[in-house]
C-alpha positions as a LaTeX table, in Angstrom:
\begin{tabular}{lrrr}
\hline
Residue & $x$ (\AA) & $y$ (\AA) & $z$ (\AA) \\
\hline
Met1 & 20.93 & 0.09 & 37.80 \\
Ser2 & 23.04 & 0.60 & 35.09 \\
Gly3 & 25.20 & $-2.56$ & 35.82 \\
Arg4 & 22.25 & $-4.53$ & 36.53 \\
Trp5 & 20.70 & $-3.33$ & 33.07 \\
Glu6 & 23.98 & $-3.97$ & 31.05 \\
Lys7 & 24.07 & $-7.52$ & 32.86 \\
Tyr8 & 20.30 & $-8.38$ & 32.04 \\
Asn9 & 20.90 & $-7.20$ & 28.01 \\
Arg10 & 24.13 & $-9.34$ & 27.70 \\
Arg11 & 22.52 & $-12.40$ & 28.92 \\
Leu12 & 19.60 & $-11.60$ & 26.53 \\
Glu13 & 22.23 & $-11.25$ & 23.51 \\
Lys14 & 23.73 & $-14.41$ & 24.30 \\
Glu15 & 20.17 & $-16.20$ & 25.25 \\
Phe16 & 19.13 & $-15.03$ & 21.69 \\
Glu17 & 22.53 & $-15.37$ & 19.60 \\
Pro18 & 22.05 & $-19.00$ & 18.52 \\
Leu19 & 18.54 & $-18.38$ & 17.89 \\
Lys20 & 19.30 & $-15.60$ & 15.43 \\
Arg21 & 21.37 & $-18.62$ & 13.30 \\
Val22 & 18.10 & $-20.86$ & 12.99 \\
Met23 & 15.46 & $-18.71$ & 12.15 \\
Thr24 & 14.71 & $-18.72$ & 8.81 \\
Met25 & 13.98 & $-15.19$ & 7.09 \\
Thr26 & 13.31 & $-14.19$ & 3.25 \\
Ile27 & 13.00 & $-10.84$ & 1.70 \\
Tyr28 & 11.21 & $-10.68$ & $-1.16$ \\
Gly29 & 11.07 & $-7.57$ & $-3.38$ \\
Ser30 & 11.75 & $-6.57$ & $-7.26$ \\
Tyr31 & 14.97 & $-7.59$ & $-8.82$ \\
Tyr32 & 14.09 & $-4.91$ & $-11.89$ \\
Pro33 & 16.06 & $-2.58$ & $-12.49$ \\
Gln34 & 19.35 & $-4.88$ & $-10.94$ \\
Ser35 & 19.62 & $-1.53$ & $-8.56$ \\
Glu36 & 16.31 & $-3.10$ & $-6.79$ \\
Lys37 & 17.68 & $-6.48$ & $-6.51$ \\
Asp38 & 21.19 & $-4.86$ & $-5.59$ \\
Phe39 & 19.35 & $-3.09$ & $-2.70$ \\
Leu40 & 17.71 & $-6.16$ & $-1.65$ \\
Ile41 & 20.66 & $-7.93$ & $-1.51$ \\
Ser42 & 21.93 & $-5.03$ & 0.97 \\
Gln43 & 18.95 & $-5.59$ & 3.28 \\
Arg44 & 19.77 & $-9.22$ & 3.52 \\
Asp45 & 23.53 & $-8.60$ & 4.22 \\
Phe46 & 22.56 & $-5.94$ & 6.96 \\
Leu47 & 20.31 & $-8.92$ & 8.76 \\
Arg48 & 23.35 & $-11.26$ & 8.03 \\
Asp49 & 25.82 & $-8.71$ & 9.93 \\
Lys50 & 23.06 & $-8.34$ & 12.65 \\
Gly51 & 23.78 & $-12.32$ & 13.39 \\
Tyr52 & 20.82 & $-13.44$ & 11.14 \\
Glu53 & 22.92 & $-15.77$ & 9.23 \\
Asn54 & 19.81 & $-17.54$ & 7.35 \\
Thr55 & 18.49 & $-14.45$ & 6.05 \\
Asn56 & 17.68 & $-14.99$ & 1.79 \\
Ile57 & 16.57 & $-13.45$ & $-1.01$ \\
Val58 & 14.59 & $-15.65$ & $-3.19$ \\
Asp59 & 17.58 & $-16.07$ & $-5.40$ \\
Asp60 & 19.60 & $-17.50$ & $-2.69$ \\
Tyr61 & 17.84 & $-20.72$ & $-2.70$ \\
Pro62 & 18.58 & $-23.54$ & $-5.10$ \\
Asp63 & 16.12 & $-24.56$ & $-7.84$ \\
Pro64 & 14.46 & $-27.57$ & $-6.21$ \\
Glu65 & 13.76 & $-28.69$ & $-9.82$ \\
Pro66 & 15.43 & $-27.96$ & $-13.24$ \\
Asp67 & 12.06 & $-26.14$ & $-14.95$ \\
Ile68 & 10.33 & $-24.64$ & $-11.54$ \\
Thr69 & 8.78 & $-20.95$ & $-12.08$ \\
Ser70 & 9.53 & $-18.24$ & $-10.29$ \\
Leu71 & 6.50 & $-18.09$ & $-8.66$ \\
Glu72 & 6.81 & $-21.48$ & $-7.47$ \\
Lys73 & 9.81 & $-21.05$ & $-5.90$ \\
Ser74 & 8.44 & $-17.89$ & $-4.27$ \\
Ile75 & 5.69 & $-19.53$ & $-2.88$ \\
Arg76 & 7.90 & $-22.36$ & $-1.68$ \\
Cys77 & 10.31 & $-19.82$ & $-0.30$ \\
Leu78 & 7.21 & $-18.40$ & 1.58 \\
Glu79 & 5.83 & $-21.50$ & 2.96 \\
Phe80 & 9.64 & $-22.96$ & 4.33 \\
Ser81 & 10.41 & $-19.65$ & 6.05 \\
Asp82 & 10.10 & $-18.63$ & 9.65 \\
Val83 & 9.73 & $-14.99$ & 8.82 \\
Asn84 & 8.92 & $-13.23$ & 5.50 \\
Phe85 & 9.81 & $-9.58$ & 4.59 \\
Leu86 & 8.17 & $-8.13$ & 1.77 \\
Val87 & 9.60 & $-4.85$ & 0.24 \\
Phe88 & 7.73 & $-2.73$ & $-1.94$ \\
Thr89 & 10.08 & 0.19 & $-3.31$ \\
Arg90 & 9.13 & 3.54 & $-5.58$ \\
Glu91 & 11.62 & 2.28 & $-8.18$ \\
Gly92 & 10.75 & $-1.43$ & $-8.58$ \\
Lys93 & 8.85 & $-3.28$ & $-10.59$ \\
Arg94 & 5.83 & $-4.94$ & $-8.48$ \\
Tyr95 & 4.65 & $-7.99$ & $-9.85$ \\
Gly96 & 6.27 & $-10.78$ & $-8.33$ \\
Val97 & 6.11 & $-9.17$ & $-4.99$ \\
Ser98 & 2.54 & $-8.81$ & $-5.35$ \\
Arg99 & 1.62 & $-12.04$ & $-6.35$ \\
Glu100 & 3.77 & $-13.43$ & $-2.96$ \\
Leu101 & 1.67 & $-11.13$ & $-0.93$ \\
Thr102 & $-1.60$ & $-12.29$ & $-2.66$ \\
His103 & $-0.18$ & $-16.04$ & $-1.69$ \\
Ile104 & 0.01 & $-14.95$ & 1.93 \\
Ala105 & $-3.01$ & $-13.17$ & 2.12 \\
Thr106 & $-5.21$ & $-15.90$ & 0.65 \\
Ser107 & $-3.65$ & $-19.30$ & 0.68 \\
Ser108 & $-4.65$ & $-21.69$ & 3.65 \\
Arg109 & $-1.24$ & $-22.90$ & 4.00 \\
Met110 & 0.02 & $-19.10$ & 5.08 \\
Ile111 & $-2.70$ & $-18.74$ & 7.86 \\
Asp112 & $-0.37$ & $-19.51$ & 10.12 \\
Lys113 & 2.80 & $-17.54$ & 9.10 \\
Ile114 & 0.63 & $-13.93$ & 8.84 \\
Pro115 & 1.89 & $-12.93$ & 11.92 \\
Phe116 & 5.60 & $-13.68$ & 10.81 \\
Cys117 & 5.16 & $-11.96$ & 7.79 \\
Thr118 & 6.01 & $-7.85$ & 7.55 \\
Val119 & 5.56 & $-5.68$ & 4.34 \\
Phe120 & 7.79 & $-2.40$ & 4.09 \\
Glu121 & 6.56 & 0.09 & 2.00 \\
Gln122 & 8.91 & 3.10 & 0.36 \\
Val123 & 6.86 & 6.36 & 0.72 \\
Arg124 & 7.67 & 8.97 & $-0.86$ \\
Asp125 & 6.20 & 12.42 & $-2.09$ \\
Glu126 & 3.11 & 11.40 & $-0.35$ \\
Arg127 & 2.93 & 8.32 & $-3.06$ \\
Asp128 & 2.48 & 5.14 & $-2.19$ \\
Ser129 & 4.45 & 2.00 & $-3.49$ \\
Ile130 & 1.97 & $-0.55$ & $-2.89$ \\
Pro131 & $-0.43$ & $-1.53$ & $-5.69$ \\
Pro132 & $-3.98$ & $-0.72$ & $-4.38$ \\
Leu133 & $-4.99$ & $-4.34$ & $-4.54$ \\
Ser134 & $-2.14$ & $-5.33$ & $-2.50$ \\
Leu135 & $-2.99$ & $-3.09$ & $-0.17$ \\
Asp136 & $-6.55$ & $-4.48$ & 0.18 \\
Asp137 & $-4.70$ & $-8.05$ & 0.70 \\
Ile138 & $-2.87$ & $-6.70$ & 3.63 \\
Asn139 & $-5.92$ & $-5.08$ & 5.13 \\
Asn140 & $-8.25$ & $-8.09$ & 5.09 \\
Ser141 & $-5.64$ & $-10.40$ & 6.08 \\
Gly142 & $-4.13$ & $-8.47$ & 8.92 \\
Ile143 & $-0.17$ & $-8.64$ & 7.43 \\
Asn144 & 1.77 & $-6.15$ & 9.30 \\
Arg145 & 2.82 & $-2.87$ & 7.55 \\
Arg146 & 5.81 & $-0.57$ & 8.30 \\
Glu147 & 6.42 & 2.40 & 6.34 \\
Phe148 & 9.93 & 4.11 & 5.28 \\
Glu149 & 11.38 & 6.63 & 3.47 \\
Thr150 & 15.01 & 5.89 & 3.62 \\
Glu151 & 17.22 & 2.73 & 3.37 \\
Gln152 & 18.26 & 3.80 & 7.28 \\
Gln153 & 14.92 & 3.59 & 8.46 \\
Leu154 & 13.90 & 0.59 & 6.49 \\
Gln155 & 17.30 & $-1.21$ & 8.15 \\
Thr156 & 15.73 & 0.10 & 11.63 \\
Ala157 & 12.48 & $-1.62$ & 11.07 \\
Leu158 & 13.93 & $-4.61$ & 9.58 \\
Ser159 & 16.00 & $-5.10$ & 12.85 \\
Gln160 & 12.98 & $-4.21$ & 15.12 \\
Gln161 & 11.11 & $-6.86$ & 13.06 \\
Ser162 & 13.90 & $-9.47$ & 13.13 \\
Phe163 & 13.83 & $-9.35$ & 16.75 \\
Ala164 & 10.02 & $-9.23$ & 17.22 \\
Lys165 & 9.61 & $-12.47$ & 15.38 \\
Leu166 & 12.46 & $-14.07$ & 16.96 \\
Arg167 & 11.24 & $-13.48$ & 20.48 \\
Arg168 & 7.58 & $-14.93$ & 18.94 \\
Leu169 & 9.50 & $-17.90$ & 18.03 \\
Gln170 & 11.64 & $-18.50$ & 20.47 \\
Asn171 & 10.26 & $-21.65$ & 22.11 \\
Thr172 & 10.21 & $-23.11$ & 18.18 \\
Leu173 & 13.65 & $-22.73$ & 17.53 \\
Ile174 & 14.83 & $-23.78$ & 21.00 \\
Lys175 & 13.64 & $-27.02$ & 19.64 \\
Arg176 & 15.76 & $-26.92$ & 16.63 \\
Leu177 & 19.05 & $-26.35$ & 18.60 \\
\hline
\end{tabular}
């Protein structure tokens, strides 16, 4: 059975590899302090190394207009991306990512994208990273939420969620090839 199993997994990997390259994912989170932005870049690079070449943070996208606000750019990224991952950490300022979460939870333009959004919450010492109002947005809209303590746990969850979203988007992504 192991030979057949290995053959199946190689075929599956070959089938999904081109789809990984066309699926657009964006990671949102705090850019302050700088170590938080560096953390997000590290997660982006982790997913790119896994073959998800179109994984970005908001700053990776060019500004569509010279005087666009950061929030408007984030909203455009949310609406443009196939998959959106929001990362709440213990140390990062959460104002921006909370606003992005509110847009997902309340905008009629995001209703069909909710299944392709996941919120990752760093938990440590029994303290939550997500503000209570943002937690209400998650619960009321049905956005998927995953907890993590360490970067390794986050990367495992990111990898799992990326593949789960890839499978759900498979037919859409095949049309782009």
